[in-house]
C-alpha positions in Angstrom: 105.5 90.1 119.4 102.2 89.1 121.2 100.8 92.6 120.4 101.1 91.9 116.7 98.6 89.1 116.7 95.9 90.8 118.8 93.2 92.2 116.7 90.2 94.5 117.6 86.9 92.7 118.0 85.3 94.4 115.0 88.1 93.3 112.8 87.7 89.8 114.0 84.0 89.9 113.4 84.5 91.2 109.9 87.1 88.5 109.2 84.7 85.8 110.3 81.8 87.2 108.3 84.1 87.4 105.3 85.0 83.8 105.7 81.3 82.8 106.0 80.5 84.8 102.8 83.3 83.0 100.9 82.0 79.6 102.2 78.5 80.6 101.0 79.8 81.5 97.6 81.5 78.1 97.4 78.3 76.3 98.3 76.4 78.3 95.7 78.8 77.5 92.9 78.7 73.8 93.7 74.9 73.9 93.9 74.9 72.6 97.5 73.0 75.8 98.5 70.0 77.0 96.4 69.9 80.6 95.3 67.1 82.5 96.9 64.3 83.6 94.6 65.0 84.3 91.0 68.6 85.4 91.6 71.4 84.0 89.3 73.6 81.7 91.5 76.8 82.6 89.7 76.2 86.4 90.1 75.3 85.9 93.7 78.4 83.8 94.3 80.6 86.3 92.7 79.2 89.1 94.8 79.5 87.1 98.0 83.1 86.2 97.1 84.1 89.8 96.4 82.3 91.0 99.6 84.0 88.3 101.6 87.5 89.3 100.4 86.8 93.0 101.1 85.7 92.1 104.6 88.9 90.1 105.2 91.3 92.9 103.9 91.4 95.0 107.1 92.7 92.1 109.2 95.3 91.2 106.7 96.4 94.8 106.3 96.6 95.3 110.1 98.6 92.2 110.6 101.0 93.2 107.8 101.4 96.7 109.2 102.1 95.5 112.8 104.5 92.9 111.6 106.4 95.4 109.5 106.6 97.8 112.4 107.9 94.9 114.7 110.5 93.7 112.2 111.8 97.1 111.0 111.1 99.8 113.6 113.7 102.1 112.0 111.5 102.4 108.9 108.8 103.9 111.0 111.0 106.2 113.2 110.4 104.1 116.3 113.3 103.2 118.5 113.4 100.1 120.6 113.2 101.4 124.2 114.1 98.1 125.9 116.8 98.5 128.5 
């Protein structure tokens, strides 16, 4: 089960970057972080939020896929070779 939780470094970096983008969107919406230049804060926050979610999707998908394979190996035509 330990193999299920190990993620590649690039997926972890994308996950962290996505979390930071969502945090920045929250700070922009609450006006704790000023919007740069003449950009609309709401539009920028929406873009950051969507980009953050997109960056977090690969890690969620990979964890779901590995967990499904570990729980039900018969669905993926893998037999448990522990003897």
